[in-house]
ZADO-1210 file (C-alpha; in nm, 4 decimals, padded with zeros to 6 digits):
<atoms>
<atom x="01.6095" y="-00.5599" z="02.1663" code="UNK" pos="1"/>
<atom x="01.5433" y="-00.4195" z="01.8222" code="UNK" pos="2"/>
<atom x="01.2237" y="-00.5275" z="01.5845" code="UNK" pos="3"/>
<atom x="01.3472" y="-00.6424" z="01.2811" code="UNK" pos="4"/>
<atom x="01.0311" y="-00.5120" z="01.0451" code="UNK" pos="5"/>
<atom x="01.0034" y="-00.6341" z="00.7054" code="UNK" pos="6"/>
<atom x="00.7886" y="-00.4406" z="00.4508" code="UNK" pos="7"/>
<atom x="00.6524" y="-00.5865" z="00.1480" code="UNK" pos="8"/>
<atom x="00.4106" y="-00.3821" z="-00.0515" code="UNK" pos="9"/>
<atom x="00.4066" y="-00.2227" z="-00.4472" code="UNK" pos="10"/>
<atom x="00.5175" y="00.1283" z="-00.5002" code="UNK" pos="11"/>
<atom x="00.4154" y="00.2756" z="-00.1786" code="UNK" pos="12"/>
<atom x="00.6587" y="00.1144" z="00.0024" code="UNK" pos="13"/>
<atom x="00.9463" y="00.1718" z="-00.2287" code="UNK" pos="14"/>
<atom x="00.8281" y="00.5332" z="-00.1878" code="UNK" pos="15"/>
<atom x="01.0245" y="00.6632" z="-00.4777" code="UNK" pos="16"/>
<atom x="00.5973" y="00.8177" z="-00.5854" code="UNK" pos="17"/>
<atom x="00.4891" y="00.8374" z="-00.2637" code="UNK" pos="18"/>
<atom x="00.5965" y="00.9954" z="00.0965" code="UNK" pos="19"/>
<atom x="00.7867" y="00.7027" z="00.2884" code="UNK" pos="20"/>
<atom x="00.5850" y="00.5550" z="00.5134" code="UNK" pos="21"/>
<atom x="00.8800" y="00.3521" z="00.6310" code="UNK" pos="22"/>
<atom x="01.0282" y="00.6747" z="00.7576" code="UNK" pos="23"/>
<atom x="00.7226" y="00.7787" z="00.9533" code="UNK" pos="24"/>
<atom x="00.7111" y="00.4913" z="01.1214" code="UNK" pos="25"/>
<atom x="01.0767" y="00.4281" z="01.2318" code="UNK" pos="26"/>
<atom x="01.0224" y="00.8350" z="01.3396" code="UNK" pos="27"/>
<atom x="00.7754" y="00.7009" z="01.6149" code="UNK" pos="28"/>
<atom x="00.9977" y="00.4944" z="01.7627" code="UNK" pos="29"/>
<atom x="01.3031" y="00.5565" z="01.9472" code="UNK" pos="30"/>
<atom x="01.6570" y="00.5298" z="01.7802" code="UNK" pos="31"/>
<atom x="01.7195" y="00.1381" z="01.7772" code="UNK" pos="32"/>
<atom x="01.4261" y="00.0676" z="01.8553" code="UNK" pos="33"/>
<atom x="01.2994" y="-00.0956" z="01.5217" code="UNK" pos="34"/>
<atom x="01.5085" y="-00.1743" z="01.2243" code="UNK" pos="35"/>
<atom x="01.2962" y="-00.1368" z="00.8964" code="UNK" pos="36"/>
<atom x="01.3490" y="-00.3246" z="00.5598" code="UNK" pos="37"/>
<atom x="01.1509" y="-00.2611" z="00.2479" code="UNK" pos="38"/>
<atom x="01.0770" y="-00.4930" z="00.0188" code="UNK" pos="39"/>
<atom x="00.8372" y="-00.2653" z="-00.2387" code="UNK" pos="40"/>
<atom x="00.8563" y="-00.3020" z="-00.6384" code="UNK" pos="41"/>
<atom x="00.6589" y="-00.0467" z="-00.8763" code="UNK" pos="42"/>
<atom x="00.3317" y="-00.1474" z="-01.0278" code="UNK" pos="43"/>
<atom x="00.3348" y="-00.4846" z="-00.7997" code="UNK" pos="44"/>
<atom x="00.0526" y="-00.7114" z="-00.8643" code="UNK" pos="45"/>
<atom x="-00.0123" y="-00.9513" z="-00.5487" code="UNK" pos="46"/>
<atom x="00.1474" y="-01.2321" z="-00.7823" code="UNK" pos="47"/>
<atom x="00.4106" y="-01.0375" z="-00.8527" code="UNK" pos="48"/>
<atom x="00.4542" y="-01.0431" z="-00.4737" code="UNK" pos="49"/>
<atom x="00.3969" y="-01.3638" z="-00.3943" code="UNK" pos="50"/>
<atom x="00.7066" y="-01.4584" z="-00.6694" code="UNK" pos="51"/>
<atom x="00.9518" y="-01.1938" z="-00.4859" code="UNK" pos="52"/>
<atom x="00.9095" y="-01.3761" z="-00.1146" code="UNK" pos="53"/>
<atom x="01.2670" y="-01.5507" z="-00.1340" code="UNK" pos="54"/>
<atom x="01.4553" y="-01.2151" z="00.0061" code="UNK" pos="55"/>
<atom x="01.2243" y="-01.2229" z="00.2935" code="UNK" pos="56"/>
<atom x="01.1827" y="-01.6207" z="00.4214" code="UNK" pos="57"/>
<atom x="01.5532" y="-01.5687" z="00.4187" code="UNK" pos="58"/>
<atom x="01.6114" y="-01.3359" z="00.6774" code="UNK" pos="59"/>
<atom x="01.3282" y="-01.4020" z="00.8549" code="UNK" pos="60"/>
<atom x="01.2363" y="-01.0679" z="01.0579" code="UNK" pos="61"/>
<atom x="01.0287" y="-01.0121" z="01.3569" code="UNK" pos="62"/>
<atom x="00.7494" y="-00.8388" z="01.1731" code="UNK" pos="63"/>
<atom x="00.6084" y="-00.8407" z="00.8044" code="UNK" pos="64"/>
<atom x="00.3715" y="-00.6609" z="00.6952" code="UNK" pos="65"/>
<atom x="00.2016" y="-00.6642" z="00.3984" code="UNK" pos="66"/>
<atom x="00.0430" y="-00.3457" z="00.1615" code="UNK" pos="67"/>
<atom x="-00.0342" y="-00.5122" z="-00.1704" code="UNK" pos="68"/>
<atom x="-00.3336" y="-00.4670" z="-00.3460" code="UNK" pos="69"/>
<atom x="-00.4273" y="-00.1300" z="-00.4743" code="UNK" pos="70"/>
<atom x="-00.2636" y="-00.1847" z="-00.8311" code="UNK" pos="71"/>
<atom x="-00.5019" y="-00.5408" z="-00.8497" code="UNK" pos="72"/>
<atom x="-00.7970" y="-00.3056" z="-00.7122" code="UNK" pos="73"/>
<atom x="-00.6652" y="-00.0363" z="-01.0199" code="UNK" pos="74"/>
<atom x="-00.7148" y="-00.3359" z="-01.2828" code="UNK" pos="75"/>
<atom x="-01.1003" y="-00.4096" z="-01.2113" code="UNK" pos="76"/>
<atom x="-01.1675" y="-00.0231" z="-01.3305" code="UNK" pos="77"/>
<atom x="-01.2767" y="00.1126" z="-01.6715" code="UNK" pos="78"/>
<atom x="-00.9584" y="00.2931" z="-01.8555" code="UNK" pos="79"/>
<atom x="-00.6983" y="00.1265" z="-01.6754" code="UNK" pos="80"/>
<atom x="-00.3499" y="-00.0524" z="-01.9045" code="UNK" pos="81"/>
<atom x="-00.4453" y="-00.3604" z="-01.7864" code="UNK" pos="82"/>
<atom x="-00.2642" y="-00.5568" z="-02.0929" code="UNK" pos="83"/>
<atom x="00.0083" y="-00.3412" z="-02.1059" code="UNK" pos="84"/>
<atom x="00.0560" y="-00.4147" z="-01.7309" code="UNK" pos="85"/>
<atom x="00.0105" y="-00.7380" z="-01.8178" code="UNK" pos="86"/>
<atom x="00.3640" y="-00.7572" z="-02.0026" code="UNK" pos="87"/>
<atom x="00.5142" y="-00.5201" z="-01.7652" code="UNK" pos="88"/>
<atom x="00.4747" y="-00.7121" z="-01.5186" code="UNK" pos="89"/>
<atom x="00.5146" y="-01.0819" z="-01.6840" code="UNK" pos="90"/>
<atom x="00.1555" y="-01.1767" z="-01.4916" code="UNK" pos="91"/>
<atom x="00.0908" y="-01.5095" z="-01.6352" code="UNK" pos="92"/>
<atom x="-00.3298" y="-01.4436" z="-01.5693" code="UNK" pos="93"/>
<atom x="-00.5600" y="-01.1577" z="-01.6211" code="UNK" pos="94"/>
<atom x="-00.5925" y="-00.9948" z="-01.2509" code="UNK" pos="95"/>
<atom x="-00.8878" y="-01.0756" z="-01.1010" code="UNK" pos="96"/>
<atom x="-01.0228" y="-01.0453" z="-00.7375" code="UNK" pos="97"/>
<atom x="-01.0598" y="-01.4289" z="-00.7105" code="UNK" pos="98"/>
<atom x="-00.7127" y="-01.4109" z="-00.8494" code="UNK" pos="99"/>
<atom x="-00.5473" y="-01.1723" z="-00.5786" code="UNK" pos="100"/>
<atom x="-00.7481" y="-01.3947" z="-00.3032" code="UNK" pos="101"/>
<atom x="-00.5404" y="-01.6465" z="-00.3993" code="UNK" pos="102"/>
<atom x="-00.2690" y="-01.4281" z="-00.4186" code="UNK" pos="103"/>
<atom x="-00.2158" y="-01.3050" z="-00.1243" code="UNK" pos="104"/>
<atom x="-00.3459" y="-01.6486" z="00.0456" code="UNK" pos="105"/>
<atom x="-00.0143" y="-01.8013" z="-00.0828" code="UNK" pos="106"/>
<atom x="00.1592" y="-01.5095" z="00.0382" code="UNK" pos="107"/>
<atom x="00.0797" y="-01.5458" z="00.4130" code="UNK" pos="108"/>
<atom x="00.0597" y="-01.9415" z="00.4135" code="UNK" pos="109"/>
<atom x="00.4669" y="-01.9513" z="00.3026" code="UNK" pos="110"/>
<atom x="00.4789" y="-01.6405" z="00.5452" code="UNK" pos="111"/>
<atom x="00.3970" y="-01.8416" z="00.8315" code="UNK" pos="112"/>
<atom x="00.4919" y="-02.1979" z="00.7733" code="UNK" pos="113"/>
<atom x="00.8482" y="-02.0538" z="00.6873" code="UNK" pos="114"/>
<atom x="00.8386" y="-01.7441" z="00.9153" code="UNK" pos="115"/>
<atom x="00.7974" y="-01.6717" z="01.3161" code="UNK" pos="116"/>
<atom x="00.7271" y="-01.3364" z="01.2430" code="UNK" pos="117"/>
<atom x="00.4341" y="-01.1759" z="01.3171" code="UNK" pos="118"/>
<atom x="00.2342" y="-01.1013" z="01.0008" code="UNK" pos="119"/>
<atom x="00.0137" y="-00.7840" z="00.9569" code="UNK" pos="120"/>
<atom x="-00.2226" y="-00.7220" z="00.6024" code="UNK" pos="121"/>
<atom x="-00.3086" y="-00.4133" z="00.6198" code="UNK" pos="122"/>
<atom x="-00.6628" y="-00.2661" z="00.3824" code="UNK" pos="123"/>
<atom x="-00.5250" y="-00.0654" z="00.1373" code="UNK" pos="124"/>
<atom x="-00.5689" y="00.3333" z="00.0470" code="UNK" pos="125"/>
<atom x="-00.8455" y="00.4814" z="-00.0601" code="UNK" pos="126"/>
<atom x="-00.8681" y="00.5677" z="-00.4487" code="UNK" pos="127"/>
<atom x="-00.9683" y="00.8643" z="-00.5420" code="UNK" pos="128"/>
<atom x="-01.1269" y="01.1219" z="-00.3725" code="UNK" pos="129"/>
<atom x="-01.4925" y="01.0602" z="-00.4484" code="UNK" pos="130"/>
<atom x="-01.5917" y="00.8138" z="-00.1870" code="UNK" pos="131"/>
<atom x="-01.9072" y="00.6878" z="-00.3144" code="UNK" pos="132"/>
<atom x="-01.7350" y="00.6662" z="-00.6799" code="UNK" pos="133"/>
<atom x="-01.6109" y="00.3370" z="-00.8610" code="UNK" pos="134"/>
<atom x="-01.2770" y="00.3859" z="-00.7927" code="UNK" pos="135"/>
<atom x="-01.3093" y="00.4204" z="-00.4070" code="UNK" pos="136"/>
<atom x="-01.5686" y="00.1410" z="-00.3956" code="UNK" pos="137"/>
<atom x="-01.2851" y="-00.0617" z="-00.5613" code="UNK" pos="138"/>
<atom x="-01.0445" y="00.0052" z="-00.3205" code="UNK" pos="139"/>
<atom x="-01.3151" y="-00.0786" z="-00.0482" code="UNK" pos="140"/>
<atom x="-01.3889" y="-00.4617" z="-00.1936" code="UNK" pos="141"/>
<atom x="-01.0116" y="-00.5190" z="-00.2260" code="UNK" pos="142"/>
<atom x="-01.0251" y="-00.4318" z="00.1251" code="UNK" pos="143"/>
<atom x="-01.2759" y="-00.6608" z="00.2454" code="UNK" pos="144"/>
<atom x="-01.0913" y="-00.9475" z="00.0477" code="UNK" pos="145"/>
<atom x="-00.7743" y="-00.8859" z="00.2364" code="UNK" pos="146"/>
<atom x="-01.0246" y="-00.8952" z="00.5418" code="UNK" pos="147"/>
<atom x="-01.1101" y="-01.2268" z="00.4470" code="UNK" pos="148"/>
<atom x="-00.7866" y="-01.3287" z="00.4144" code="UNK" pos="149"/>
<atom x="-00.6397" y="-01.2697" z="00.7660" code="UNK" pos="150"/>
<atom x="-00.9513" y="-01.4054" z="00.9125" code="UNK" pos="151"/>
<atom x="-00.9277" y="-01.7320" z="00.7378" code="UNK" pos="152"/>
<atom x="-00.5542" y="-01.7365" z="00.7817" code="UNK" pos="153"/>
<atom x="-00.6142" y="-01.6014" z="01.1755" code="UNK" pos="154"/>
<atom x="-00.3518" y="-01.3396" z="01.0407" code="UNK" pos="155"/>
<atom x="-00.3796" y="-00.9242" z="01.1788" code="UNK" pos="156"/>
<atom x="-00.5608" y="-00.7142" z="00.9718" code="UNK" pos="157"/>
<atom x="-00.4602" y="-00.3752" z="00.9811" code="UNK" pos="158"/>
<atom x="-00.7374" y="-00.1246" z="00.9017" code="UNK" pos="159"/>
<atom x="-00.5878" y="00.1372" z="00.7143" code="UNK" pos="160"/>
<atom x="-00.8796" y="00.1913" z="00.4147" code="UNK" pos="161"/>
<atom x="-01.1104" y="00.2342" z="00.6708" code="UNK" pos="162"/>
<atom x="-00.8671" y="00.4720" z="00.9058" code="UNK" pos="163"/>
<atom x="-00.8173" y="00.6736" z="00.5856" code="UNK" pos="164"/>
<atom x="-01.2239" y="00.7069" z="00.4771" code="UNK" pos="165"/>
<atom x="-01.2160" y="00.8350" z="00.8577" code="UNK" pos="166"/>
<atom x="-01.0121" y="01.1098" z="00.7227" code="UNK" pos="167"/>
<atom x="-01.1414" y="01.1793" z="00.4315" code="UNK" pos="168"/>
<atom x="-01.4891" y="01.2285" z="00.5793" code="UNK" pos="169"/>
<atom x="-01.3676" y="01.4485" z="00.8499" code="UNK" pos="170"/>
<atom x="-01.1775" y="01.6729" z="00.5775" code="UNK" pos="171"/>
<atom x="-01.5141" y="01.7115" z="00.3600" code="UNK" pos="172"/>
<atom x="-01.2651" y="01.8344" z="00.0069" code="UNK" pos="173"/>
<atom x="-01.4099" y="01.8357" z="-00.3002" code="UNK" pos="174"/>
<atom x="-01.5200" y="01.5312" z="-00.4713" code="UNK" pos="175"/>
<atom x="-01.2246" y="01.5197" z="-00.7495" code="UNK" pos="176"/>
<atom x="-01.3305" y="01.2893" z="-01.0009" code="UNK" pos="177"/>
<atom x="-01.0230" y="01.0075" z="-00.9958" code="UNK" pos="178"/>
<atom x="-00.8080" y="01.0100" z="-01.2892" code="UNK" pos="179"/>
<atom x="-00.5589" y="00.7176" z="-01.3471" code="UNK" pos="180"/>
<atom x="-00.1707" y="00.8274" z="-01.3700" code="UNK" pos="181"/>
<atom x="00.0024" y="00.7280" z="-01.6858" code="UNK" pos="182"/>
<atom x="00.3403" y="00.6993" z="-01.6759" code="UNK" pos="183"/>
<atom x="00.4450" y="01.0686" z="-01.8243" code="UNK" pos="184"/>
<atom x="00.2320" y="01.1650" z="-01.4939" code="UNK" pos="185"/>
<atom x="00.4494" y="00.9847" z="-01.2447" code="UNK" pos="186"/>
<atom x="00.7294" y="01.1571" z="-01.4238" code="UNK" pos="187"/>
<atom x="00.5817" y="01.4514" z="-01.4009" code="UNK" pos="188"/>
<atom x="00.5742" y="01.4555" z="-00.9890" code="UNK" pos="189"/>
<atom x="00.9345" y="01.3305" z="-01.0100" code="UNK" pos="190"/>
<atom x="01.0331" y="01.6746" z="-01.2171" code="UNK" pos="191"/>
<atom x="00.8065" y="01.8529" z="-00.9879" code="UNK" pos="192"/>
<atom x="01.0066" y="01.7301" z="-00.6963" code="UNK" pos="193"/>
<atom x="01.3332" y="01.7564" z="-00.8414" code="UNK" pos="194"/>
<atom x="01.3303" y="02.0615" z="-01.0872" code="UNK" pos="195"/>
<atom x="01.0831" y="02.3051" z="-00.9123" code="UNK" pos="196"/>
<atom x="01.1513" y="02.1677" z="-00.5548" code="UNK" pos="197"/>
<atom x="00.7960" y="02.1245" z="-00.4730" code="UNK" pos="198"/>
<atom x="00.6976" y="01.8914" z="-00.2453" code="UNK" pos="199"/>
<atom x="00.4254" y="01.6260" z="-00.2198" code="UNK" pos="200"/>
<atom x="00.2352" y="01.7972" z="00.0615" code="UNK" pos="201"/>
<atom x="00.2255" y="02.1059" z="-00.2148" code="UNK" pos="202"/>
<atom x="00.1409" y="01.9079" z="-00.5292" code="UNK" pos="203"/>
<atom x="-00.1411" y="01.7670" z="-00.3151" code="UNK" pos="204"/>
<atom x="-00.2318" y="02.1336" z="-00.2235" code="UNK" pos="205"/>
<atom x="-00.2707" y="02.2174" z="-00.5843" code="UNK" pos="206"/>
<atom x="-00.4630" y="01.9835" z="-00.7024" code="UNK" pos="207"/>
<atom x="-00.6590" y="01.9589" z="-00.4166" code="UNK" pos="208"/>
<atom x="-00.6083" y="01.6205" z="-00.3094" code="UNK" pos="209"/>
<atom x="-00.6058" y="01.5720" z="00.0695" code="UNK" pos="210"/>
<atom x="-00.4053" y="01.2225" z="00.0904" code="UNK" pos="211"/>
<atom x="-00.2274" y="01.1591" z="-00.2024" code="UNK" pos="212"/>
<atom x="-00.0610" y="01.3632" z="-00.5275" code="UNK" pos="213"/>
<atom x="-00.2647" y="01.1795" z="-00.7749" code="UNK" pos="214"/>
<atom x="-00.5208" y="00.9545" z="-00.5943" code="UNK" pos="215"/>
<atom x="-00.2607" y="00.6579" z="-00.5306" code="UNK" pos="216"/>
<atom x="00.0434" y="00.7386" z="-00.4485" code="UNK" pos="217"/>
<atom x="00.0432" y="00.9327" z="-00.0650" code="UNK" pos="218"/>
<atom x="00.1160" y="01.2407" z="00.0763" code="UNK" pos="219"/>
<atom x="00.2963" y="01.2902" z="00.4072" code="UNK" pos="220"/>
<atom x="-00.0308" y="01.2904" z="00.5975" code="UNK" pos="221"/>
<atom x="-00.1542" y="00.9590" z="00.3496" code="UNK" pos="222"/>
<atom x="00.1262" y="00.7715" z="00.4794" code="UNK" pos="223"/>
<atom x="00.1294" y="00.8991" z="00.8047" code="UNK" pos="224"/>
<atom x="-00.1991" y="00.7260" z="00.7724" code="UNK" pos="225"/>
<atom x="00.0090" y="00.3938" z="00.6834" code="UNK" pos="226"/>
<atom x="00.2645" y="00.4145" z="00.9665" code="UNK" pos="227"/>
<atom x="-00.0318" y="00.4522" z="01.2379" code="UNK" pos="228"/>
<atom x="-00.1915" y="00.1858" z="01.1431" code="UNK" pos="229"/>
<atom x="00.0930" y="00.0013" z="01.1567" code="UNK" pos="230"/>
<atom x="00.2094" y="00.0728" z="01.4786" code="UNK" pos="231"/>
<atom x="-00.1423" y="00.0388" z="01.6682" code="UNK" pos="232"/>
<atom x="-00.2071" y="-00.2986" z="01.5074" code="UNK" pos="233"/>
<atom x="00.1157" y="-00.4800" z="01.5907" code="UNK" pos="234"/>
<atom x="00.4114" y="-00.2915" z="01.7574" code="UNK" pos="235"/>
<atom x="00.2418" y="-00.0918" z="02.0295" code="UNK" pos="236"/>
<atom x="00.0391" y="-00.3651" z="02.0480" code="UNK" pos="237"/>
<atom x="00.3194" y="-00.5965" z="02.1403" code="UNK" pos="238"/>
<atom x="00.5481" y="-00.3739" z="02.3113" code="UNK" pos="239"/>
</atoms>
């Protein structure tokens, strides 16, 4: 029997700037065992995800994964262009920790009310490579909020942040300072891939980054950990 999986999220799920964890998740299974559907939009906050659930609940899958909060966490950091993001993503309120938890809780509530799917909430990837830096600490704080929502709603919690921290500590990479990604920098990655034929992993190596290409978007190692955590937390357990 084929397990239908809907993966909800932001640019990490859309996989335009990141390695495709849906593809890596599918490769972990025999062809035909899983059918993956992608629901990801670049720059989405938890509020945007909440507004876009109609497409998911209209044709409910067997399993739903939710990977959201990276942009909410980024918005808490100094230097993030909050006003621009609010205009671009049509946010009715300024991003905050409380609003993030409220929106994520509402996402889970609707999915539980309108589907019979098994739901898994992933903590967010580590921001940056300085594990004691402000960006990494913000991703830890928002991951803890996700864990709280999962516990309150009795929903599966998938510890991606914890798994990536473990990987980074093992790799002991250089503590390269976090830099916020600009639109020009994001386009630059696409140009390197299309024109210079560089892979995301090659871009990471050139920048001294272990799991990401730009402190945010995942290379194949980072995306592989997303697939691993989903598989171990939802699919292997229910097999």
